[in-house]
N, C-alpha and C positions, 0 to 999 in steps of 0.2 A: 187555789184557782182565783184569778183576778175577777173582781166584781165590776159592774158597769160604773159605779162611783169611782173605783180605782182607776179605770180607764180614763174617765173624765178628768181626774186630778192630774194624771200623767200628761194628758193632752194639753191641759191648761198650763202646766209647767213648761212643756215644750214650746207652746205658743208664746209664753212670757219670755223665755230665753231667746227665741227667734226674733221676737219684736225688739228686745233690748240690743241684740247683736246688730240687727239692721239699723236701728236708731243710732247706735254708737258709730257705725261705719259712715252713715250719712252725715252726722254732725261733725265728725273728725275731718271729713272732706270739706264740708261747707263752712264750718266755723273754726276748724283747727284742732290740734291735739288738746288745747286748753279750753275746749268748748264748754265743759261743765263749769269751770271757774268763771268764764265770761257770762254764762247763763245765770249763775248765782248772783252776780253783780247786777245784771240787767233786770232780772225778774224779782230779785230778793231785796234790793235796796228800797227803803221807804222814802217817799217824797212825792211831790206833785208831778203829774204826768200830763202831757198834752192830750192823750187819748185813753179811752177805757175799752173793756171787752165788748161793749155794746156798739162801738163806733165802727163804721164800715172799713176804715183803714186798718184797724186792729184785726178784723175778721179776714180781710184779704191777705195781709202780710203774715198772718199766723198759719195760713193754709198751705198745703202741699202744692197747690196750683202755682205757687211762686217758682217752682222748679222749671216747668216748661215755659212759664212766663218770662223767666230770666233769660233762657236761651233765645226766645223770640226777640227780646229787647236787644240783646247783643247783636243779633243778625241785622235788625233795623238800624241800630246805631252805626254799624260799619259802613252803611251806604253814604254817610256824610264824609267826604274826603278829609276835611280838617279834623273832625272828631276822630276818624280812624287813624290819622297821622299821629295824633296825640297818644292814642292807645298803643299803636305799634312802636312808637318811639320811647315811651316812658312807663307803660303800665306792666311790662313783662308778661303779657297775656299768653305768650308761647313758652317763655322760659320758666315762668312761675304762675301758671293759670290758676292753681288752687289758692295761692297767696292772694291774688287779685280777688277771687271769689270770696275768700274769707274776710277780706277788708270790706267788700261791699256788703256782705251778710251782716257783719258787725255794725256797720253804719245803719242799715235798715232796721235791725233789731233794736239798737240803742235809741234811734230817733222815734221809733214807733212805740216801743214797749217800755223803754227806760225812763228814768227821771228827766225832767227838763234840765236840771243841772248837768247830768252826764251827757245829754244830747247836745247842749250848747258847747261843752268842752270838745266833743268830737267834731262838731260842725266847724268850730274855729280851727281845729287841727287840719281838717280837710281843705279848708279855704287857704291855709298857709301852704299846703302842698300844691294846690292848684296854681298859686302864684309862681311857683318854680317850674311848672310844666309849660314850656313854650318852645317853639322851633319853626321849621318850615316844612310844608308838605312837599310831595314829589313834584308838584307843578310850580313850586317856588313861593306859594302864598304863605304868609306867616299865620301861625295859630297860637292860641293861649288857652289853657284849660280854664282860666278864670273869665274868659269871654262870656258875657251873659247870653249871647246868642247861641253859642255851643252848649252852654249849660242848660239852656232851655230845650234844645233838641234832645239831649240825654234824658232830661226830666220827662218830657212828653212821651218819648218812646218807652220809657220804663212804666209810667203810669198806664199808658194804653195797653201795654203787653200784660202787666199784672192783672189789670181789670178784665181784659179779653180772656185770659187764661182762667181766671176765677169764674167768670160767667159761663164758661164752657165746661169746666171740670169740677167745680165745687158742688157739694151735695145740695146746697141751698143758695142759688145765685142772688145777687143784690137786686132790689127793685130799682126802677128808673130813678126814683128820688134818692135812694141810697147810693147809687152809682155816681150821681152828681155830687153827693156829699163826699164820697171817696176822693174824687178829683179835687174838690175844694180843700179837704184835709191834707192831701198830698202837697198842696201849694204852701202850707205853713212851713214845712222844712225847706222846700225849694227856694222860697224867698230868702231865708236865712243863709242859704248856700250861695246866693248871688244871682238867682234867676229873677229876671224882671218880667212882670206881667204874666205870670203863669196862668193857664186856663183854669176856670173854676167850674165848668160843666162838661159833660161828655160831648155836647155839641161843639163847644169851644175847643175842646181837646182835638176832635177830628179836624176842625178847621185849621188849627195850628199845624198839625202834621201835614195837611194838604199844602199849606203855605210853604213848607220846607222842601217840597218835592222837586222844584226846579234846581235846588242846590245839590241834590243827591246824584251820585255817579256810580257806575260799575267800574271800580278800580281793581287792579291786581291785589292790592292789600285787602280789600273787602272780600273778594272771592277766596283768597287764601284763608282769611279768618273763618269764612263759612265752611270751607273744607276741614279746617282744624276742629271747629266746634262739632261738626256733624259726622265726620268720617275718621278723624284721628285724635280723639280726646285721650289725654294721658291717664288711662284707667286700666286696671288689671282685667284679664280676659273674663273673669266671672262677673264683673260689674258692667261690662259693655252691653249685654242685651237689655238690661233695665234702662241704662242711659239712652240707648238707641230708641227705645220706646218713648221715653220722654222727649227726645229730639224730634221724633216723628210727630208727636203731638204738638210740639212747638211750631214746626214747619207748616203743619196743617192749618195753623191759625194766622199765618202771614197773609197780608193782603196780596192780591194778584200782581199789583204793580211792583212789588218788591222781589218777585221770583226771578225774572229774567236777569236783572243786574247781578244777582248772586248765583246765576246759572242753576237755579232750582226749578224743577218742572211744575207746571200747573196741572194737577190731576184731581179735580174736584170729586169725582166719583170714588176713586181709590182712596183718597184722604178721608172722605166721609165714611167709607166702609171699613177702612183699615187704619189709617193714620190716627184719626181721632179716637177710635176705640182703644188702640194701643196706648195712646197718650193718657186716656182716662184710666185704663187699668194700671199703668205704671204710677200715675199720680195717686190712685187709691192705695196702692201698696206703700207708697211713701207716707201717705196720711196715716195709715194703720200703724206704721213704725213710730211716727212722730207723736202719736197720742198714747204712748205708754203711760199707764196710770202712775208709775213711780218716777216718771221724768220730772225734773225740777220745773220745766216750763208748763207742763200739764197741771201740776199741783198749783203753781202760781196763778194760772188763768182761772182755775176753779175757785181759788181763794178770793181773787179780785172780783170775779163775777158774782160770788156769793156775798 
C-alpha cells in the first residue's frame, strides 16, 4: 500500500518530467534544436559581461513575460511601412518564422547574459546583415535595415513592449527608478547596433514612440502579419491554446491607437477580465517551465547571483 511520502515522490517526479518536457519544447521553438549548446556557451563562458543578475535588464530579459512582450513588439513594429517592408521582403517571417524568432532570441540572450566578447561578435554580424537588407516599399520609398531611424523604431517598440509586459505579468515589477535604468541599459546594445540617440528614461521612451506615430500606417502587410501572428501561427494543435493565451495577453497590452490599424478590437473590459488573466496564466506556466532547477540557465543564474 502506497504511503503519503510515496505519493509525494511520484508527484514530484511527474512534475519534474512535465516541467522538463515543456521547457525543452519551448526552448527548441524559441532557441532551436541546439538550444542547450547555445545556452552552455552564453551562460557558461567565463568573461566580463555588461550586466549582472541584479540589473533590471537581466531580470526583464530572463523572465517569461518576454513571450507576450515579443508578440506585442512585432505587432507594433509592423505599423511602420518601411520597417514592415524590410521584414516582409527579407526576414522570412512567414516562410521561416521560428528561424527568425531563434535568431532574435539568440541576439537578446547573448547581448544580455553573454560575455562582452561574444556580444560584440554577434552585434558586428547583425550589422553586416543589416547592410545587405535594402529595397523599396510598396509605395516606392526606399528602405534599409541599417537606417538609424528604422533601427530606433524597432528598438523602442521592443523596449516598450518588454517593459510593459514585465510590469504587467512579472511576479515583482520594477520600481520607477529600475524601469528608467532598464531603458538606459537597453540603449547600450542599441547604440552598438547603430541606433542614434536612443531614449534613456521611460518618459523619453514614450515620447519617442509618440513622435513616430505620424509615420505609422495600416498597410495590407501589417494586417496580414497580425493575422499570421494571432490567428495562423505555425504550431501543432496541442500548442495552440497556450500560444493563443499568450497572444491574448499581448494584444491586451497594446495601446488603443494601435488597434484599428491592425483591425484589432478595443475591448477594455473583456481584456481586463479575460485577456490579461489568460496572458498572466500562460506566462506563469512558461515561467514555471523555464525555472527547472536542472536547467543550465537556472543553475548559471544561481551561480552568478551567489
